[in-house]
N, CA, C and O atoms as a Tinker XYZ file with bonds, in Angstrom:
   448  protein
     1  N    171.588000   82.187000  -10.622000    73     2
     2  CA   170.641000   81.070000  -10.603000    64     1     3
     3  C    171.049000   80.427000   -9.507000    63     2     4     5
     4  O    172.250000   80.500000   -9.248000    81     3
     5  N    170.188000   79.668000   -8.628000    73     3     6
     6  CA   170.465000   78.692000   -7.808000    64     5     7
     7  C    171.310000   77.454000   -7.893000    63     6     8     9
     8  O    171.028000   76.765000   -8.873000    81     7
     9  N    172.034000   77.099000   -7.317000    73     7    10
    10  CA   173.045000   75.751000   -7.358000    64     9    11
    11  C    172.025000   74.735000   -7.263000    63    10    12    13
    12  O    171.005000   74.975000   -6.616000    81    11
    13  N    172.198000   73.570000   -7.867000    73    11    14
    14  CA   171.412000   72.505000   -7.852000    64    13    15
    15  C    171.671000   71.814000   -6.581000    63    14    16    17
    16  O    172.721000   72.146000   -6.033000    81    15
    17  N    170.991000   70.975000   -6.018000    73    15    18
    18  CA   171.387000   70.524000   -4.794000    64    17    19
    19  C    172.374000   69.442000   -5.039000    63    18    20    21
    20  O    172.254000   68.682000   -6.001000    81    19
    21  N    173.454000   69.352000   -4.092000    73    19    22
    22  CA   174.096000   68.339000   -4.023000    64    21    23
    23  C    173.832000   66.937000   -4.054000    63    22    24    25
    24  O    174.358000   66.481000   -3.039000    81    23
    25  N    173.332000   66.098000   -4.647000    73    23    26
    26  CA   173.037000   65.252000   -5.115000    64    25    27
    27  C    174.000000   64.040000   -4.671000    63    26    28    29
    28  O    173.705000   63.189000   -3.833000    81    27
    29  N    175.113000   64.116000   -5.334000    73    27    30
    30  CA   176.204000   63.041000   -4.655000    64    29    31
    31  C    176.237000   63.133000   -3.215000    63    30    32    33
    32  O    176.294000   62.028000   -2.674000    81    31
    33  N    176.219000   64.106000   -2.449000    73    31    34
    34  CA   176.641000   64.309000   -0.972000    64    33    35
    35  C    175.231000   63.792000   -0.697000    63    34    36    37
    36  O    175.284000   63.515000    0.502000    81    35
    37  N    174.083000   63.523000   -1.096000    73    35    38
    38  CA   172.985000   63.104000   -0.258000    64    37    39
    39  C    171.896000   64.689000    0.112000    63    38    40    41
    40  O    170.697000   64.701000    0.391000    81    39
    41  N    172.729000   65.728000   -0.006000    73    39    42
    42  CA   172.144000   67.112000    0.397000    64    41    43
    43  C    171.166000   67.527000   -0.609000    63    42    44    45
    44  O    171.272000   67.602000   -1.833000    81    43
    45  N    169.843000   67.871000    0.459000    73    43    46
    46  CA   168.846000   68.619000   -0.598000    64    45    47
    47  C    168.261000   69.676000   -0.329000    63    46    48    49
    48  O    167.111000   69.879000   -0.717000    81    47
    49  N    169.144000   70.801000    0.595000    73    47    50
    50  CA   168.495000   71.837000    1.204000    64    49    51
    51  C    168.484000   72.625000    0.260000    63    50    52    53
    52  O    167.786000   73.579000    0.602000    81    51
    53  N    168.942000   72.793000   -0.937000    73    51    54
    54  CA   168.756000   74.073000   -1.717000    64    53    55
    55  C    167.796000   73.799000   -2.912000    63    54    56    57
    56  O    167.979000   74.312000   -4.016000    81    55
    57  N    166.708000   72.916000   -2.615000    73    55    58
    58  CA   165.723000   72.814000   -3.182000    64    57    59
    59  C    164.388000   74.011000   -3.236000    63    58    60    61
    60  O    164.402000   74.897000   -2.382000    81    59
    61  N    163.673000   73.991000   -3.892000    73    59    62
    62  CA   162.673000   75.157000   -3.922000    64    61    63
    63  C    162.228000   75.145000   -2.455000    63    62    64    65
    64  O    162.035000   74.133000   -1.781000    81    63
    65  N    162.109000   76.296000   -2.097000    73    63    66
    66  CA   161.498000   76.517000   -0.871000    64    65    67
    67  C    160.204000   75.759000   -0.285000    63    66    68    69
    68  O    160.153000   75.389000    0.888000    81    67
    69  N    159.132000   75.557000   -1.240000    73    67    70
    70  CA   158.190000   74.898000   -0.922000    64    69    71
    71  C    157.876000   73.488000   -1.205000    63    70    72    73
    72  O    156.774000   72.947000   -1.296000    81    71
    73  N    159.192000   72.944000   -1.340000    73    71    74
    74  CA   159.765000   71.426000   -1.534000    64    73    75
    75  C    160.185000   70.940000   -0.442000    63    74    76    77
    76  O    161.156000   71.495000    0.073000    81    75
    77  N    159.479000   69.574000    0.334000    73    75    78
    78  CA   160.280000   69.343000    1.670000    64    77    79
    79  C    160.326000   67.893000    1.245000    63    78    80    81
    80  O    159.347000   67.345000    0.740000    81    79
    81  N    161.713000   67.154000    1.500000    73    79    82
    82  CA   161.929000   65.961000    1.293000    64    81    83
    83  C    162.405000   65.482000    2.635000    63    82    84    85
    84  O    163.195000   66.160000    3.290000    81    83
    85  N    161.938000   64.319000    3.063000    73    83    86
    86  CA   162.321000   63.638000    4.014000    64    85    87
    87  C    162.141000   62.136000    4.098000    63    86    88    89
    88  O    162.127000   61.646000    2.969000    81    87
    89  N    162.000000   61.253000    5.062000    73    87    90
    90  CA   161.569000   60.064000    5.220000    64    89    91
    91  C    160.644000   59.861000    6.308000    63    90    92    93
    92  O    160.283000   60.804000    7.013000    81    91
    93  N    160.155000   58.421000    6.519000    73    91    94
    94  CA   159.504000   58.109000    7.441000    64    93    95
    95  C    160.233000   57.514000    8.763000    63    94    96    97
    96  O    159.719000   57.451000    9.879000    81    95
    97  N    161.351000   57.151000    8.455000    73    95    98
    98  CA   162.114000   56.499000    9.472000    64    97    99
    99  C    164.007000   57.457000    9.153000    63    98   100   101
   100  O    164.572000   57.612000    8.071000    81    99
   101  N    164.416000   57.830000   10.342000    73    99   102
   102  CA   165.685000   58.360000   10.451000    64   101   103
   103  C    166.711000   57.534000   11.086000    63   102   104   105
   104  O    167.893000   57.876000   11.115000    81   103
   105  N    166.304000   56.541000   11.550000    73   103   106
   106  CA   167.333000   55.684000   12.453000    64   105   107
   107  C    168.190000   54.130000   11.816000    63   106   108   109
   108  O    168.748000   53.198000   12.396000    81   107
   109  N    167.959000   54.428000   10.480000    73   107   110
   110  CA   167.984000   53.443000    9.536000    64   109   111
   111  C    169.896000   52.860000    9.452000    63   110   112   113
   112  O    170.618000   53.518000    8.702000    81   111
   113  N    170.314000   52.082000    9.967000    73   111   114
   114  CA   171.716000   51.874000   10.066000    64   113   115
   115  C    172.434000   51.638000    8.545000    63   114   116   117
   116  O    173.483000   52.191000    8.214000    81   115
   117  N    171.702000   50.754000    7.732000    73   115   118
   118  CA   171.616000   51.189000    6.205000    64   117   119
   119  C    172.256000   52.000000    5.713000    63   118   120   121
   120  O    173.144000   51.771000    4.892000    81   119
   121  N    171.905000   53.173000    6.150000    73   119   122
   122  CA   172.768000   54.611000    5.871000    64   121   123
   123  C    173.984000   54.945000    5.797000    63   122   124   125
   124  O    174.578000   55.606000    4.945000    81   123
   125  N    174.435000   54.309000    7.015000    73   123   126
   126  CA   175.662000   54.362000    7.523000    64   125   127
   127  C    176.624000   54.942000    6.167000    63   126   128   129
   128  O    176.402000   54.203000    5.208000    81   127
   129  N    177.330000   55.720000    5.917000    73   127   130
   130  CA   178.257000   55.712000    4.926000    64   129   131
   131  C    177.827000   56.507000    3.609000    63   130   132   133
   132  O    178.580000   56.892000    2.714000    81   131
   133  N    176.205000   56.689000    3.712000    73   131   134
   134  CA   175.926000   57.360000    2.468000    64   133   135
   135  C    175.059000   59.063000    3.603000    63   134   136   137
   136  O    175.495000   60.206000    3.463000    81   135
   137  N    174.117000   58.775000    4.377000    73   135   138
   138  CA   173.450000   59.794000    5.407000    64   137   139
   139  C    174.568000   59.953000    6.763000    63   138   140   141
   140  O    175.067000   61.023000    7.111000    81   139
   141  N    174.780000   58.796000    7.326000    73   139   142
   142  CA   175.503000   59.162000    8.836000    64   141   143
   143  C    176.938000   58.409000    8.380000    63   142   144   145
   144  O    177.224000   57.474000    7.631000    81   143
   145  N    177.685000   59.342000    9.252000    73   143   146
   146  CA   179.165000   58.894000    9.212000    64   145   147
   147  C    179.439000   57.760000    9.862000    63   146   148   149
   148  O    178.961000   57.493000   10.964000    81   147
   149  N    180.445000   56.815000    9.044000    73   147   150
   150  CA   180.786000   55.545000    9.418000    64   149   151
   151  C    181.237000   55.310000   10.927000    63   150   152   153
   152  O    180.707000   54.457000   11.638000    81   151
   153  N    182.200000   56.091000   11.319000    73   151   154
   154  CA   182.904000   55.990000   12.567000    64   153   155
   155  C    181.760000   56.490000   13.569000    63   154   156   157
   156  O    181.838000   55.861000   14.625000    81   155
   157  N    180.854000   57.308000   13.564000    73   155   158
   158  CA   180.004000   57.774000   14.736000    64   157   159
   159  C    179.245000   56.954000   15.443000    63   158   160   161
   160  O    179.144000   57.297000   16.621000    81   159
   161  N    178.672000   55.988000   15.146000    73   159   162
   162  CA   177.540000   55.164000   15.896000    64   161   163
   163  C    178.543000   53.381000   16.340000    63   162   164   165
   164  O    178.005000   52.499000   17.010000    81   163
   165  N    179.706000   53.287000   15.880000    73   163   166
   166  CA   180.066000   52.102000   15.855000    64   165   167
   167  C    180.136000   51.728000   17.282000    63   166   168   169
   168  O    180.592000   52.447000   18.171000    81   167
   169  N    179.627000   50.495000   17.432000    73   167   170
   170  CA   179.214000   49.997000   18.936000    64   169   171
   171  C    177.726000   50.556000   19.630000    63   170   172   173
   172  O    177.061000   50.018000   20.515000    81   171
   173  N    177.593000   51.222000   19.244000    73   171   174
   174  CA   176.225000   51.836000   19.600000    64   173   175
   175  C    175.038000   51.496000   18.541000    63   174   176   177
   176  O    174.017000   52.183000   18.558000    81   175
   177  N    175.170000   50.558000   17.734000    73   175   178
   178  CA   173.728000   50.271000   16.695000    64   177   179
   179  C    172.881000   49.010000   17.600000    63   178   180   181
   180  O    173.343000   47.892000   17.827000    81   179
   181  N    171.770000   49.431000   17.957000    73   179   182
   182  CA   170.667000   48.569000   18.584000    64   181   183
   183  C    170.090000   47.583000   17.361000    63   182   184   185
   184  O    169.754000   47.932000   16.230000    81   183
   185  N    170.081000   46.111000   18.001000    73   183   186
   186  CA   169.543000   45.225000   17.094000    64   185   187
   187  C    168.143000   44.998000   17.592000    63   186   188   189
   188  O    167.964000   44.785000   18.792000    81   187
   189  N    166.970000   45.036000   16.603000    73   187   190
   190  CA   165.781000   44.637000   17.327000    64   189   191
   191  C    165.050000   43.799000   16.307000    63   190   192   193
   192  O    164.893000   44.135000   15.133000    81   191
   193  N    164.509000   42.404000   16.986000    73   191   194
   194  CA   163.797000   41.577000   16.283000    64   193   195
   195  C    162.355000   42.111000   15.669000    63   194   196   197
   196  O    161.666000   42.785000   16.435000    81   195
   197  N    161.857000   41.853000   14.341000    73   195   198
   198  CA   160.964000   42.530000   13.469000    64   197   199
   199  C    160.191000   41.002000   13.179000    63   198   200   201
   200  O    160.768000   39.915000   13.204000    81   199
   201  N    158.869000   41.208000   12.924000    73   199   202
   202  CA   158.112000   40.144000   12.333000    64   201   203
   203  C    157.120000   40.627000   11.113000    63   202   204   205
   204  O    156.055000   41.133000   11.463000    81   203
   205  N    157.312000   40.543000   10.113000    73   203   206
   206  CA   156.359000   41.086000    8.983000    64   205   207
   207  C    156.055000   39.949000    8.034000    63   206   208   209
   208  O    156.847000   39.267000    7.383000    81   207
   209  N    154.659000   39.888000    8.100000    73   207   210
   210  CA   154.104000   38.625000    7.319000    64   209   211
   211  C    154.222000   37.238000    7.593000    63   210   212   213
   212  O    154.104000   36.332000    6.768000    81   211
   213  N    154.528000   37.102000    9.125000    73   211   214
   214  CA   154.902000   36.032000    9.394000    64   213   215
   215  C    156.440000   35.476000    9.333000    63   214   216   217
   216  O    156.793000   34.336000    9.634000    81   215
   217  N    157.429000   36.748000    8.787000    73   215   218
   218  CA   158.859000   36.258000    8.429000    64   217   219
   219  C    159.481000   37.158000    9.508000    63   218   220   221
   220  O    159.287000   38.369000    9.614000    81   219
   221  N    160.254000   36.395000   10.294000    73   219   222
   222  CA   161.294000   37.342000   11.271000    64   221   223
   223  C    162.838000   37.786000   10.533000    63   222   224   225
   224  O    163.674000   37.299000    9.772000    81   223
   225  N    162.646000   38.743000   11.125000    73   223   226
   226  CA   164.133000   39.330000   10.464000    64   225   227
   227  C    164.604000   40.305000   11.616000    63   226   228   229
   228  O    163.924000   40.422000   12.636000    81   227
   229  N    165.919000   41.081000   11.410000    73   227   230
   230  CA   166.565000   41.708000   12.419000    64   229   231
   231  C    166.894000   42.779000   12.018000    63   230   232   233
   232  O    167.575000   42.798000   10.993000    81   231
   233  N    166.433000   44.417000   12.859000    73   231   234
   234  CA   166.420000   45.677000   11.921000    64   233   235
   235  C    167.606000   46.212000   12.889000    63   234   236   237
   236  O    167.614000   46.236000   14.119000    81   235
   237  N    168.513000   46.596000   12.060000    73   235   238
   238  CA   169.791000   47.539000   13.036000    64   237   239
   239  C    169.397000   48.855000   13.183000    63   238   240   241
   240  O    168.885000   49.355000   12.181000    81   239
   241  N    169.504000   49.588000   14.222000    73   239   242
   242  CA   168.946000   50.900000   14.536000    64   241   243
   243  C    169.831000   51.926000   14.996000    63   242   244   245
   244  O    170.470000   51.647000   16.010000    81   243
   245  N    169.999000   52.964000   14.518000    73   243   246
   246  CA   170.917000   53.957000   15.164000    64   245   247
   247  C    170.330000   54.501000   16.350000    63   246   248   249
   248  O    169.113000   54.410000   16.509000    81   247
   249  N    171.177000   55.148000   17.338000    73   247   250
   250  CA   170.809000   55.910000   18.625000    64   249   251
   251  C    169.808000   57.195000   18.015000    63   250   252   253
   252  O    169.981000   57.634000   16.878000    81   251
   253  N    169.051000   57.571000   18.674000    73   251   254
   254  CA   168.251000   58.818000   18.463000    64   253   255
   255  C    168.929000   59.965000   18.167000    63   254   256   257
   256  O    168.393000   60.749000   17.384000    81   255
   257  N    170.206000   60.276000   18.720000    73   255   258
   258  CA   171.121000   61.276000   18.519000    64   257   259
   259  C    171.308000   61.310000   17.037000    63   258   260   261
   260  O    171.599000   62.409000   16.565000    81   259
   261  N    171.188000   60.268000   16.200000    73   259   262
   262  CA   171.342000   60.355000   14.667000    64   261   263
   263  C    170.294000   61.373000   14.319000    63   262   264   265
   264  O    170.524000   61.772000   13.177000    81   263
   265  N    169.586000   61.764000   14.666000    73   263   266
   266  CA   168.647000   62.674000   14.031000    64   265   267
   267  C    169.330000   64.263000   13.778000    63   266   268   269
   268  O    168.803000   65.053000   12.995000    81   267
   269  N    170.474000   64.568000   14.501000    73   267   270
   270  CA   170.954000   65.571000   14.408000    64   269   271
   271  C    171.898000   65.595000   12.791000    63   270   272   273
   272  O    171.785000   66.565000   12.042000    81   271
   273  N    172.632000   64.617000   12.499000    73   271   274
   274  CA   173.035000   64.609000   11.498000    64   273   275
   275  C    171.954000   64.271000   10.388000    63   274   276   277
   276  O    172.028000   64.887000    9.325000    81   275
   277  N    171.038000   63.408000   10.556000    73   275   278
   278  CA   169.717000   63.275000    9.312000    64   277   279
   279  C    169.348000   64.826000    8.950000    63   278   280   281
   280  O    169.132000   65.137000    7.778000    81   279
   281  N    169.293000   65.669000    9.880000    73   279   282
   282  CA   168.868000   67.041000    9.501000    64   281   283
   283  C    169.791000   67.577000    8.652000    63   282   284   285
   284  O    169.414000   68.555000    8.006000    81   283
   285  N    170.981000   67.157000    8.479000    73   283   286
   286  CA   172.051000   67.985000    7.796000    64   285   287
   287  C    171.609000   67.827000    6.211000    63   286   288   289
   288  O    171.901000   68.682000    5.375000    81   287
   289  N    170.909000   66.690000    5.919000    73   287   290
   290  CA   170.454000   66.329000    4.549000    64   289   291
   291  C    168.921000   66.232000    4.388000    63   290   292   293
   292  O    168.553000   66.080000    3.223000    81   291
   293  N    168.094000   66.282000    5.192000    73   291   294
   294  CA   166.540000   66.335000    5.135000    64   293   295
   295  C    166.034000   67.442000    5.597000    63   294   296   297
   296  O    166.829000   67.992000    6.358000    81   295
   297  N    165.007000   68.033000    5.460000    73   295   298
   298  CA   164.338000   69.032000    5.840000    64   297   299
   299  C    163.095000   68.681000    6.724000    63   298   300   301
   300  O    162.492000   69.462000    7.460000    81   299
   301  N    162.768000   67.052000    6.463000    73   299   302
   302  CA   161.435000   66.466000    7.053000    64   301   303
   303  C    161.572000   65.373000    7.903000    63   302   304   305
   304  O    162.498000   64.611000    7.624000    81   303
   305  N    160.830000   65.079000    8.949000    73   303   306
   306  CA   160.839000   63.580000    9.327000    64   305   307
   307  C    159.643000   63.024000    9.789000    63   306   308   309
   308  O    159.083000   63.551000   10.750000    81   307
   309  N    159.301000   62.313000    9.398000    73   307   310
   310  CA   157.769000   61.736000   10.153000    64   309   311
   311  C    158.141000   60.662000   10.989000    63   310   312   313
   312  O    158.689000   59.618000   10.636000    81   311
   313  N    157.824000   60.978000   12.052000    73   311   314
   314  CA   157.744000   59.987000   13.425000    64   313   315
   315  C    156.548000   59.497000   13.426000    63   314   316   317
   316  O    155.711000   59.993000   14.181000    81   315
   317  N    156.249000   58.527000   12.667000    73   315   318
   318  CA   155.127000   57.787000   12.493000    64   317   319
   319  C    154.797000   56.399000   13.925000    63   318   320   321
   320  O    153.739000   55.828000   14.187000    81   319
   321  N    155.739000   56.294000   14.377000    73   319   322
   322  CA   155.887000   55.086000   15.556000    64   321   323
   323  C    154.225000   56.100000   16.461000    63   322   324   325
   324  O    153.238000   55.512000   16.903000    81   323
   325  N    154.384000   57.276000   16.475000    73   323   326
   326  CA   153.603000   57.787000   17.244000    64   325   327
   327  C    151.825000   57.651000   16.938000    63   326   328   329
   328  O    150.873000   58.048000   17.609000    81   327
   329  N    151.878000   57.021000   15.821000    73   327   330
   330  CA   150.635000   56.828000   15.539000    64   329   331
   331  C    149.948000   55.460000   15.815000    63   330   332   333
   332  O    148.742000   55.214000   15.775000    81   331
   333  N    151.309000   54.359000   16.197000    73   331   334
   334  CA   150.967000   53.066000   16.390000    64   333   335
   335  C    151.278000   52.704000   18.063000    63   334   336   337
   336  O    151.040000   51.577000   18.497000    81   335
   337  N    151.657000   53.450000   18.660000    73   335   338
   338  CA   152.191000   53.417000   20.089000    64   337   339
   339  C    151.743000   54.844000   21.147000    63   338   340   341
   340  O    152.163000   55.986000   20.966000    81   339
   341  N    151.039000   54.522000   21.971000    73   339   342
   342  CA   150.334000   55.716000   22.543000    64   341   343
   343  C    151.427000   56.324000   23.352000    63   342   344   345
   344  O    152.458000   55.719000   23.647000    81   343
   345  N    151.161000   57.511000   23.685000    73   343   346
   346  CA   152.210000   58.454000   24.599000    64   345   347
   347  C    151.909000   58.223000   25.900000    63   346   348   349
   348  O    152.916000   58.133000   26.603000    81   347
   349  N    150.561000   58.057000   26.640000    73   347   350
   350  CA   150.467000   57.476000   27.681000    64   349   351
   351  C    149.355000   56.016000   27.845000    63   350   352   353
   352  O    148.393000   55.681000   27.154000    81   351
   353  N    149.906000   55.448000   28.921000    73   351   354
   354  CA   149.224000   54.497000   28.677000    64   353   355
   355  C    147.980000   54.525000   29.378000    63   354   356   357
   356  O    147.381000   55.598000   29.449000    81   355
   357  N    147.374000   53.210000   30.053000    73   355   358
   358  CA   146.214000   53.469000   30.676000    64   357   359
   359  C    145.950000   54.052000   31.970000    63   358   360   361
   360  O    144.922000   54.672000   32.241000    81   359
   361  N    147.170000   53.776000   32.976000    73   359   362
   362  CA   147.587000   54.266000   34.046000    64   361   363
   363  C    147.701000   55.815000   33.742000    63   362   364   365
   364  O    147.746000   56.630000   34.664000    81   363
   365  N    147.734000   56.100000   32.722000    73   363   366
   366  CA   147.651000   57.923000   32.749000    64   365   367
   367  C    149.620000   58.164000   32.722000    63   366   368   369
   368  O    150.095000   59.299000   32.767000    81   367
   369  N    150.408000   57.049000   32.654000    73   367   370
   370  CA   152.146000   57.245000   32.906000    64   369   371
   371  C    152.564000   57.484000   31.500000    63   370   372   373
   372  O    151.935000   56.966000   30.578000    81   371
   373  N    153.417000   58.111000   31.327000    73   371   374
   374  CA   154.096000   58.375000   30.052000    64   373   375
   375  C    154.702000   56.966000   29.559000    63   374   376   377
   376  O    155.465000   56.414000   30.352000    81   375
   377  N    154.469000   56.394000   28.457000    73   375   378
   378  CA   155.178000   55.205000   27.644000    64   377   379
   379  C    156.348000   55.473000   27.251000    63   378   380   381
   380  O    156.964000   56.529000   27.393000    81   379
   381  N    156.700000   54.438000   26.706000    73   379   382
   382  CA   158.268000   54.296000   25.805000    64   381   383
   383  C    158.130000   55.128000   24.837000    63   382   384   385
   384  O    158.970000   56.026000   24.877000    81   383
   385  N    157.456000   55.182000   24.045000    73   383   386
   386  CA   157.030000   56.078000   22.933000    64   385   387
   387  C    156.997000   57.662000   23.270000    63   386   388   389
   388  O    157.263000   58.468000   22.378000    81   387
   389  N    156.708000   58.032000   24.408000    73   387   390
   390  CA   156.687000   59.356000   25.027000    64   389   391
   391  C    158.296000   59.568000   25.302000    63   390   392   393
   392  O    158.830000   60.565000   24.817000    81   391
   393  N    159.009000   58.712000   26.013000    73   391   394
   394  CA   160.322000   58.865000   26.419000    64   393   395
   395  C    161.331000   59.095000   24.844000    63   394   396   397
   396  O    162.271000   59.861000   24.630000    81   395
   397  N    160.847000   58.368000   24.199000    73   395   398
   398  CA   161.477000   58.393000   22.869000    64   397   399
   399  C    161.542000   59.887000   22.383000    63   398   400   401
   400  O    162.620000   60.477000   22.306000    81   399
   401  N    160.173000   60.552000   22.014000    73   399   402
   402  CA   159.920000   61.750000   21.594000    64   401   403
   403  C    160.944000   62.912000   22.313000    63   402   404   405
   404  O    161.632000   63.699000   21.662000    81   403
   405  N    160.884000   62.840000   23.858000    73   403   406
   406  CA   161.684000   63.485000   24.597000    64   405   407
   407  C    162.955000   63.397000   24.194000    63   406   408   409
   408  O    163.825000   64.240000   24.414000    81   407
   409  N    163.074000   62.455000   23.645000    73   407   410
   410  CA   164.796000   62.146000   23.495000    64   409   411
   411  C    165.051000   62.972000   22.125000    63   410   412   413
   412  O    165.892000   63.854000   21.951000    81   411
   413  N    164.241000   62.531000   21.324000    73   411   414
   414  CA   164.244000   63.480000   19.747000    64   413   415
   415  C    164.240000   64.961000   20.091000    63   414   416   417
   416  O    164.964000   65.678000   19.400000    81   415
   417  N    163.428000   65.596000   21.198000    73   415   418
   418  CA   163.136000   66.946000   21.532000    64   417   419
   419  C    164.434000   67.270000   21.841000    63   418   420   421
   420  O    164.858000   68.286000   21.292000    81   419
   421  N    165.213000   66.651000   22.607000    73   419   422
   422  CA   166.462000   67.301000   23.532000    64   421   423
   423  C    167.465000   67.267000   22.551000    63   422   424   425
   424  O    168.401000   68.032000   22.779000    81   423
   425  N    167.563000   66.378000   21.184000    73   423   426
   426  CA   168.377000   66.543000   20.261000    64   425   427
   427  C    168.170000   67.531000   19.159000    63   426   428   429
   428  O    169.050000   67.948000   18.407000    81   427
   429  N    166.871000   67.865000   19.149000    73   427   430
   430  CA   166.308000   68.544000   18.119000    64   429   431
   431  C    166.639000   70.002000   18.501000    63   430   432   433
   432  O    166.878000   70.854000   17.645000    81   431
   433  N    166.643000   70.284000   20.012000    73   431   434
   434  CA   167.046000   71.828000   20.315000    64   433   435
   435  C    168.426000   71.844000   20.422000    63   434   436   437
   436  O    168.769000   72.857000   21.033000    81   435
   437  N    169.349000   71.168000   20.097000    73   435   438
   438  CA   170.622000   70.976000   19.749000    64   437   439
   439  C    170.724000   71.781000   18.375000    63   438   440   441
   440  O    171.696000   72.536000   18.345000    81   439
   441  N    170.061000   71.781000   17.425000    73   439   442
   442  CA   169.528000   72.041000   16.157000    64   441   443
   443  C    169.432000   73.698000   15.808000    63   442   444   445
   444  O    169.998000   74.284000   14.885000    81   443
   445  N    168.498000   74.288000   16.883000    73   443   446
   446  CA   167.877000   75.254000   16.741000    64   445   447
   447  C    169.073000   76.406000   17.283000    63   446   448
   448  O    168.811000   77.609000   17.293000    81   447
């Protein structure tokens, strides 16, 4: 019989092969100590302002390279920012969203 997923270690790789678990975000700094190593990103967390329903808050974000560690725990990642931000501007030049995707690509190639 197959071993149960390591729920305590937040590893879900041993689920049924047709079940995929992931998130709509991977760079959430609140997961440090659970999904991400505590020391790995020290001093490299970005803070960006957000406004939701007229209320302001600050979001702590890990660098894109954290995707390498993310895939140690999850098998799927939704990069939904590509739905909200264009990859090319009206001038046909790559946007910031395009460059972020290219950065993801370089880190994902490290996993292959």
